[in-house]
N, C-alpha and C positions, 0 to 999 in steps of 0.2 A: 085171364090167360094172356090176352093181348097186351095188357099193361106190363106184365112180367117180361114178355118178349121185348117190348120197347125198352125197358130198363136194362135188360141184359145186352141188347144191341148197343144202346147208348153207352153203357159202361165199357164195352169192348172198344167202341170207337174212341172213347176218352183215353183209354190206356194206350191204344195204338198211336194217337196223336201225341201223347206225352213221350212215348219212346222215340218218336221223330224229333222232339225237341232236344232230347239228350244228344242227338247227333250235331246239332247246331253248336258251333264253338262258343263256349261261355265267355271267351275273351271278347267276342264280337257282339254278344247278346246282352242287352241291358235289362230287358223285361219281356216276358212272354205271358200272355193272358188268353185263356181258353174259355169257351162258353159251351155248356151242355144244357139243352132244353128238352125236358121230358114231359109228356102229357099235353096239356093245353097251353104249353109255353109257345111263344113266338119269338124267334124261329125255333123249330124243333131240331134235335140232333146236335152234333158236335161241330163247333165253328172256331176259327181263329178269331178271337176277339181283338187282340192287339199284339203286335210284336215290334219292339223298338230295338234297333241296332245302334251300337256306339258311334257309327259313322253318320247317324242322323236319319237313316232309312226307317220308315214306319210302314208297317203292313197291317191290314185288317180286312176281315171278310165283310162283305156287304151283299145285299140282295136286290134283285130286280123282279118285279112281277112280270110273268110271261105266261099268258094263257091260263090264268087263275092259279099258277104255281110260282113259287119263288125260285129264282135261279141265282146261285151264289157265285161270287167272284172275289178276287183279292185286289184291294186298292193298295197302291204304293205311293207314298208321299215322302217328303223330306222335311226335317226340322233343322233349325240352325244349330251351330255349335254351342251358342249360349243357352238354347233351350235344352240341349243334351246335358250340358254341365249343370243346369238348374235341376233337371230331373234326377241326374245321378247323385247330386248332393242331397236332394230330398230322400231318395231311396236309401241313402247311407245314414239317415238320422236315427237316433235312438228310438223315436216314436214308431218308425216303420220297422226297425229291427225287432222291436218288442211285440209286434202284432202276433196274435194267436194263430195257430195253424188252421183253425176252423172256426167259422161263425155260423152257427145253425140258424134255422128260420126263427124269427121272433113271433110268428103266428103260424099255427099248424096249417100246412098246405092242404088244400082240398082237391085240386085237380092238376097241379103242375109242380115241377121242380125246375128251377134255373140255378145252375151251379156255375159260378165264375171262379176260376182258379188262376191265381197270380203266381208266377214263378220268377223269382229274383236270383240269378246266379250270384254266388258269393264265394269266389275262389273255387276250391274243390267241392264245396257243398252248395246247396241251393236252399233258399227260403221259399216255402210254399204256403200260400194263404188261400184257403177255400171258403167262399162265401155262398151260402145256400139261401135262395129266395130273399135277396137283399131288399129290405123294406125300411129305409131310414125315416120315412115320414110316419111310421107307426108310433103310437104312444110309448111303446117299449124301445123304439129305435135309439133314442138318445142315451139310454143306459146300456144298450147291447153293442153299439158300435163306437169305438174310440175315435177321437178327432183325426188321428193319423190315418185310419182306414177310410174315413170319409174323404179326406184330402187326396189319398192315393186313388180312390175310385173316381173322384172328380177329375184328377189329372188324366186318368185313362180316358174318361169320356171326352175331354177336350182334345185329345190327340186323334180321336175318331171323327174328324171334322165333317165328313160327308156321309156318315153312316146312316142307314135307314132304320136301324134298331139300336136300342141302348139297354143298359143294365136295368133301368126302370123307365116307365113312360113319363114320369114326373121329374125329370132331372133338374129342371129349373127350381123346384121346391127344395132340393137338398144340396145342390151344387151351385153355390153362390160365387160370382166372379171375384 
């Protein structure tokens, strides 16, 4: 029963966060990435994983341990115009545009779900890419995840320069410089 309640609450928070994203002007937004952790995921709940604005502003949620509990806050940083141009060009490639709407887990989850959702505004429409329990180092990872998805998630990880949590704990194994 508790698991069902967690899933319902998390799904509600997820939907509420995405309705807020729609209010952000797509002309100013380059990319918006959300994180939902359910079960034994760390962190749990709905979080702003990354938001990149065309003016170079980058925002992402981070956590601090405070009396055995995490307290979350939003970090704001800036990237250069050349970094924005490079990211924008990459997001416009056919590899990124052809990514699937959803990438299910390559291994059946036992005790947690981590859902990373990438929203890419594209004029009046948006491209949404949902990745559930990303596991690129799995033996099935190389066939489950196209190179453009790995590159996209790696770029996202690199923009979260001071973050205390990431898509996976083993980023250095799959996100090569």
